[in-house]
C-alpha positions, 0 to 999 in steps of 0.5 A: 571729745565733745562737750555737752554745751547745754550741760557745760554752760549750766554748770559753768553759770552756776559756778560763776554765780557761786564765785560772784561773777557778773556773767551778763557784763564785763565788770562785777557788780559794784560793791560786791565781796571778792570772789572765794577761791575756786574749788579745783577742777578735777580731770581724770587721768588721761582725759583730754582737756575742754579747752587748750590755750596756746600761750601763757602770757597776759592773754592766754594765762588770764583767760585760762584761770577764768576758764577754770573758774568757770568750770572748764578743764583746760591745758595751757601750752607754751614754747617757754613757760609763764613769764619767760624773758622772750614773752611780751609779758615777761618784763619786770614791770608794766604801768597801769593807767587809764589815760586813753583820750583821742582813740576810737577804742579809748572809753573801753580801755579806760573803763577796763583799765580802772577796773583792772585797778581794782582787780589788781588791788584785790589780787594782792589781798587775796594773794596774802593768804597764799603767800604770793609776792605783792605785784601791784603798786599805786604810784599815781601817774603824772603826764607832763606836757608843754600845753593842753592838747586834745589827747589830754582834754578827751582823757579827762572827758572820759574820766568825767563820764566814768567818775574817775579821780584826776588832778589837773596841775599847774606847773607850781603845784608840780615844782611843790610836789615833786621839786626834783622834776625839772619843769623849766624847759616848756612844761606848763602842766601835768594831769595826774591820775592818782589810782594809777600804778605799776605791776611787777610783770613777770611776777604777776604772770608767775602768781596767775600761773600759780593760781591756775594750776592750784585751781586745777589747770595744767601747764605744759612747756610745748610748742604747739601748731594746728594739727588735724581737722575736719571741715571747720573744726580743729581736732588737735594741736601737734607738740612736735614729733608724733605727739598731739593734744586734743580738745574741743576748743582752742584759744591762741594767745601767742602775742608777737608769735601771732604772724608766725603761727598764722602767716597765711592768715595775717601776712605782713599786717601785723607789727612787732617792734621791740621796745627798750627799757632802762633801770637807772640806779637812784641816789636817794628815796626821792626817785623810789616809791612812794615818793614819785609817780609813774610819769609820761613825757613826749616819747617816754614813760617811766616810774620810780624804783619799787622797793621789793626788787629795786631794779631801779628808776624806769625809763621806756623810749623807742627801740628797733624793728622786730622780726622773729621773737624766737631769735631776736637779740634783747640786748640793748647796745650802748649806742641805744643809751643816748635817748634815755640819758636825754630824758634824764638830763631834761626832766630829772637832772639829779639823775644825770650820770646815773649808772644803768642797773639793767636793760630790758627789751620786748616785743610789742604787737600791733595789728591793722585795727590797733585794738585787741584782737578777740575772735574766732578763727576765720576758717575754724568755729572752734579756734579763738585768737586773742592778742595784738595787745598794742602795748596796752593790754598787760594792765588790763589783763584781769578784765580781759581774761574774764571777758575773753573766757566768757566769749569762748564759753559763749556766755558774754553777749555784747555784740557792739563790744564784740565788734570793736575786737573782731578779726579784720585785716583792714585798719580804720581809714588813715591808721597803719599798724603801729604806735599812736603818737601818744601811745604811752604803754608800759 
């Protein structure tokens, strides 16, 4: 099946304009009213979709929703389903902050993260009408350090350029606002981002998937692989057995499965370490939203318990090397509990000895550039690759999805921005795949 590109773009542009989307850039018009819910896309029975999106995680499901809103018919394929426990996006919570100083891609990430915060708030406002669960909690974020460092200085410089609110707090002010945070062992300052927050990740992905289906998209539980091709065009994906699914365009947003899906393309240039998360029982409301911000201390991020689920006080520390996301064990063994308890003892002494409510583990995904990958497959003109989230993409999902959808439909035309996300097996000089020292991803 072929799309008449001229007619499709004409209808897509008209639909986007009606929805209040800004097609010329990566952000909507400031002050514009929230876009109305899209009219569901109609698809005749048996008609193949315009676009197949493989992967129902953060990159995939947000892209699929925006493609539908731009007029395409879309089918999403996922081996386990939206919000599943093996996906990187299927955890209970993810942080939403914009402190990205000292990184080449930091300013774009900062701008997008702040736009995403506005969209997360808007998502919840619209979701109330549809009886969707609240997913975003504006906790604020507090980065604690012993001294001023370039990472913080550059972050504040970015915020100054973007007009983002922040506070640089001395230790007396930290002790006044949150006296249960221990600062005696060297903490001298805190960088407070009041608009930052936390998203209930699994609920968010499930909610986006529901909206996608309500607006005409289709989700199928299936493991997809490259099918037949003619020259530089992929004709279909195989779904196991003799079944296949054809489309005009394919988007592979497969998270930590990227290297497994395209081994000949990436080789060993992708890292998928497993991060461990602990949720501790809290003794009182000091450690619950809204009385405690999310926090970042050297080697650890976390946030307060959120009322609806009450998982507990969240502590994220390093995990272990990752191999295969289909078979990796997500159980966090007792010997891995020492480090998070050290964090509690040093910074949150009233939580020493707290019971563990639950643990979580997921794969992160780092490529050579340690920026996101949003580009065409080098061997196919109608296949897109979207992923390598570097532990920082979930928070930006509402913005990423719109940007990727416009790239796929050739509506977004910022070559300089696109260059940052191009496919490459060579990283910046001196940077190997893996997290930066100041990666505070949620």
